[in-house]
C-alpha positions, 0 to 999 in steps of 0.5 A: 415774461421778460422783466423790464430790466432786460435789454435787447442785448441781455435777451439776445444773450439768453436766446443764444445761451438757450440755443434756440437758433444757429444765429440770432440776428439783431436788426436794430435796437428793437428787433431780433430774428432767429436765423437757422432755428433749432429744435430742443435736441439741437437739430435744425427745425423744419421751418418750411412746408410745401403743398403737394398739389400746387407746390406752394411753399410756406417758410417760417422764421421767428423773432422778438421785438421790444417796444415800449418795454413789452415783447412781441413775438413775430412770425415772418412768413414767406410764400413761394411757388413756381410762378415766376411772374412776380418775385421779391428780390432782395433789393425790394425788401422794406423795413423789418422785412430786411431782418428776415432772411427771405431767401432761406430754404427756398428754391426760388424767390418768395412771392409774398412776405407776411409778418404776424405780430402778437404779444409774447405773453399771449396764450395758445388760443390768442396765438391761433386767433392772431395767425388766423386773422393776420395770415390765414385770411390773406386771399393769396394763401387760399391754397392753405384751405386745400391742404387736407389730410385724413388722420388715423382716426378718419378726421379731415385735418388742415395739415399745413395750417396745423403745421404753421400754428404748431411750429409757431406755438412751440417756438413761442413757448421756448422763447418764453421759457428761456426768458423767464 
């Protein structure tokens, strides 16, 4: 884990050196957001997933918050769909939402934004439990429960939820690795 002598500036430099994203945005003295996240090989990370039947789309962005000498791993989650009855316009973003580029990779404005937060030191089970409690339990995201595919072994897999958890886990581990 990052030592207490790390500042937000030294952490930003470490993230940039590790090439985790095309750009690291510093929102304020405590918050960094990875814009245009990258895979290990330098290619652009697939940070969105779309339901085949409903056209609901989830976008993911990742960040770090330094608060009380501890780092929290943040997952900014944007939900978008074809329903134009309600959309978040850039002028309606509030607080830390402004740090996350909510229009990135979306064909229309997002309908909802969720911010999942957990300690950077959390293990994979804690990450999955946090995502389940802070994100997957949202009634507006019930469509995630209908995104089912059969894997080669004949098992039913909730593929959208698995995608979200796996992308978050991969980025959390990469951030932890570059800060150690």
